C-alpha positions as CSV (number, residue, x, y, z in Angstrom):
1,M,4.4,-6.5,15.3
2,N,0.9,-7.8,14.8
3,Y,-2.4,-6.0,15.0
4,F,-3.0,-7.0,18.6
5,D,0.5,-5.9,19.7
6,L,0.0,-2.5,18.0
7,V,-3.3,-1.9,19.8
8,N,-1.8,-2.7,23.2
9,K,1.2,-0.4,22.4
10,C,-1.3,2.4,21.7
11,L,-3.1,1.6,25.0
12,V,0.1,2.0,26.9
13,E,1.0,5.3,25.2
14,L,-2.5,6.6,25.9
15,S,-2.3,5.5,29.5
16,Y,-5.1,3.1,29.1
17,K,-5.3,-0.4,30.5
18,Q,-3.8,-3.1,28.3
19,V,-5.8,-6.2,27.5
20,N,-4.8,-9.9,27.6
21,S,-6.6,-11.1,24.5
22,F,-7.8,-9.7,21.2
23,S,-11.4,-10.6,22.1
24,E,-11.3,-8.1,25.0
25,L,-11.0,-5.2,22.5
26,I,-14.7,-4.3,22.7
27,K,-14.8,-0.8,24.3
28,N,-15.5,2.3,22.2
29,D,-11.9,3.5,22.6
30,H,-10.6,0.1,21.6
31,K,-12.7,0.2,18.4
32,K,-11.5,3.8,17.7
33,I,-7.9,2.7,18.1
34,K,-8.3,-0.3,15.8
35,N,-10.0,1.9,13.2
36,I,-7.4,4.6,13.3
37,I,-4.5,2.1,13.0
38,N,-6.1,0.9,9.8
39,V,-6.7,4.4,8.5
40,I,-3.1,5.4,9.0
41,N,-1.7,2.1,7.7
42,T,-3.7,2.6,4.5
43,E,-2.8,6.3,4.2
44,V,0.9,5.6,4.6
45,C,1.0,2.5,2.3
46,N,-1.0,4.2,-0.5
47,Y,0.5,7.6,-0.3
48,D,3.4,6.7,-2.6
49,N,5.0,4.0,-4.6
50,W,7.0,2.4,-1.8
51,D,9.4,-0.4,-2.7
52,F,7.8,-2.8,-0.3
53,K,4.6,-2.7,-2.4
54,L,6.3,-3.9,-5.6
55,R,5.0,-7.1,-7.0
56,K,5.3,-9.0,-10.3
57,T,3.1,-11.3,-12.3
58,T,2.5,-12.6,-15.8
59,L,-0.6,-12.4,-18.0
60,Q,-1.2,-14.4,-21.2
61,L,-2.3,-12.5,-24.3
62,P,-3.8,-14.8,-27.0
63,A,-2.7,-14.3,-30.6
64,S,-4.7,-11.8,-32.7
65,T,-6.2,-10.3,-29.5
66,S,-5.6,-6.8,-28.3
67,E,-7.6,-6.9,-25.0
68,L,-7.3,-8.9,-21.8
69,D,-8.9,-8.7,-18.4
70,N,-7.1,-6.4,-16.1
71,T,-6.5,-8.6,-13.1
72,I,-3.7,-6.5,-11.6
73,D,-4.6,-5.6,-8.0
74,G,-2.8,-2.3,-7.9
75,K,-1.0,0.3,-10.0
76,I,1.1,-0.9,-13.0
77,A,4.7,0.2,-12.9
78,S,5.8,-1.4,-16.2
79,I,4.8,-3.9,-18.8
80,V,7.4,-5.9,-20.6
81,V,6.8,-8.0,-23.7
82,D,9.6,-9.9,-25.5
83,G,12.2,-7.9,-23.5
84,H,10.7,-4.5,-24.5
85,V,9.2,-2.1,-22.0
86,Y,5.8,-0.9,-23.1
87,K,4.8,2.6,-22.0
88,Y,1.3,3.7,-20.9
89,F,-0.6,5.7,-23.6
90,D,-3.7,7.5,-22.4
91,R,-5.8,7.2,-25.5
92,P,-7.6,3.9,-25.5
93,E,-9.6,4.9,-28.6
94,D,-6.4,4.8,-30.6
95,F,-6.0,1.1,-29.7
96,I,-9.6,0.4,-30.7
97,M,-8.9,2.1,-34.1
98,G,-5.5,0.3,-34.4
99,K,-3.6,3.6,-34.4
100,A,-1.7,3.4,-31.1
101,P,2.0,4.0,-31.1
102,S,4.3,1.0,-31.0
103,K,5.3,-0.5,-27.7
104,T,2.5,1.1,-25.7
105,Y,-0.4,-0.2,-23.7
106,S,-3.6,1.4,-22.4
107,R,-6.7,0.7,-20.3
108,F,-10.4,0.8,-20.9
109,N,-12.7,0.0,-18.0
110,D,-11.6,-3.4,-16.7
111,K,-9.5,-4.3,-19.8
112,L,-5.8,-3.8,-20.7
113,L,-5.3,-2.8,-24.3
114,L,-2.1,-4.0,-26.1
115,P,-1.1,-4.4,-29.8
116,E,-2.2,-7.5,-31.6
117,F,0.4,-10.2,-32.1
118,D,0.5,-13.2,-34.5
119,E,1.3,-15.6,-31.7
120,N,0.5,-15.9,-28.0
121,K,2.5,-13.6,-25.8
122,Q,3.5,-13.6,-22.2
123,I,2.9,-10.2,-20.6
124,N,5.2,-9.5,-17.7
125,V,3.8,-6.9,-15.3
126,I,5.5,-5.1,-12.4
127,Y,3.1,-3.3,-10.2
128,Y,2.5,-1.7,-6.8
129,T,0.0,-3.7,-4.9
130,S,-3.1,-2.1,-3.5
131,N,-3.0,-4.4,-0.5
132,T,-1.6,-3.0,2.8
133,V,-1.7,-6.0,5.1
134,K,-0.7,-9.6,5.2
135,T,-2.1,-12.5,7.3
136,E,-0.1,-14.9,9.4
137,D,0.2,-17.3,6.4
138,G,1.4,-14.5,4.1
139,T,-1.8,-13.8,2.3
140,E,-2.2,-10.2,1.4
141,K,-5.3,-8.1,1.9
142,T,-6.5,-4.5,2.4
143,E,-7.3,-4.2,6.1
144,L,-6.1,-5.3,9.5
145,E,-8.8,-7.5,10.9
146,N,-7.4,-10.4,12.9
147,E,-5.0,-10.6,15.9
148,N,-2.0,-11.8,13.9
149,D,-2.4,-9.6,10.8
150,I,0.7,-7.6,10.0
151,S,1.1,-4.3,8.1
152,L,3.1,-4.4,4.9
153,I,5.1,-1.5,6.2
154,P,8.5,-3.0,7.2
155,E,8.4,-3.9,10.9
156,V,11.2,-1.6,12.0
157,F,9.1,1.4,10.8
158,A,5.6,0.0,11.3
159,E,5.5,0.2,15.1
160,P,6.5,3.9,15.5
161,I,4.5,5.1,12.5
162,L,1.3,3.3,13.4
163,V,1.5,3.6,17.2
164,Y,2.5,7.3,17.4
165,G,0.4,8.2,14.4
166,T,-2.7,6.6,16.0
167,C,-2.1,8.3,19.4
168,M,-1.9,11.7,17.6
169,R,-5.1,11.0,15.7
170,M,-6.9,9.6,18.8
171,K,-6.2,12.7,20.8
172,A,-6.0,15.2,17.9
173,N,-5.0,18.0,20.3
174,P,-1.6,19.8,19.9
175,Q,-2.0,20.9,23.5
176,H,-1.9,17.4,24.8
177,V,1.1,16.8,27.0
178,K,2.5,14.0,24.8
179,F,1.4,15.3,21.4
180,A,4.7,16.9,20.5
181,Y,6.5,13.7,21.4
182,W,4.2,11.5,19.3
183,L,4.6,13.9,16.4
184,S,8.4,13.9,16.7
185,M,8.6,10.1,16.8
186,Y,6.1,9.7,14.0
187,N,8.0,12.1,11.7
188,S,11.3,10.6,12.6
189,A,10.1,7.1,11.7
190,L,8.8,8.4,8.4
191,A,12.0,10.2,7.7
192,N,14.0,7.0,8.4
193,M,11.8,4.9,6.2
194,R,12.1,7.4,3.3
195,S,15.9,7.5,3.6
196,K,16.4,3.7,4.0
197,I,13.7,1.9,2.1
198,S,14.7,2.8,-1.5
199,I,18.0,1.8,-3.2
200,D,17.7,4.8,-5.5
201,A,19.1,8.0,-4.1
202,N,16.9,10.1,-6.3
203,Y,13.7,8.4,-5.1
204,S,12.3,10.0,-1.9
205,P,8.5,9.6,-1.2
206,T,6.9,11.8,1.3
207,V,3.9,11.4,3.7
208,R,1.8,13.9,5.6
209,L,-0.5,13.0,8.4
210,Q,-3.7,15.1,8.4
211,R,-5.5,16.2,11.5
212,Y,-9.2,15.9,11.9
């Protein structure tokens, strides 16, 4: 379900008039709905290390070099060099002094710090992307902007999470006649996503929607 469809679903739930095109979303309430959808999408995507955010890439570390630009757009889950997993070590000064433990890496400002090797090394990185949206052509980015943009949240969960969550945030009144229903549907969708999205039975991320 794309951005435009999500907005129209919210309009129906809120008993507002639907629109026929994305360009018609110009009223204040339209803008509020669009903004809230983005806020909730970002909150849910960034709350935990969801499997759907996992990405992998490779970096090249030149020989006799211990620093390389950190181009990872997100949070590193693991670094693998020559088949060995390197653990994060939160003392970058030890790398600068050449005293860091073996098979570790660290970070200093916009640099990744690793041991020096006598030859060029391929650094395999698994990370959780900071992006929360993808465009029609699959390009990832941080915010829903265009009609056909889609949340990274799997579609089966994205609609109830974003629509019911937006309606709750839009009204922000537990006394509203539909608030309890929206809350129930939102919580149910999150519970289903938590139980089905991970293949590890011991991994169970949680999300809480704050009221303002």
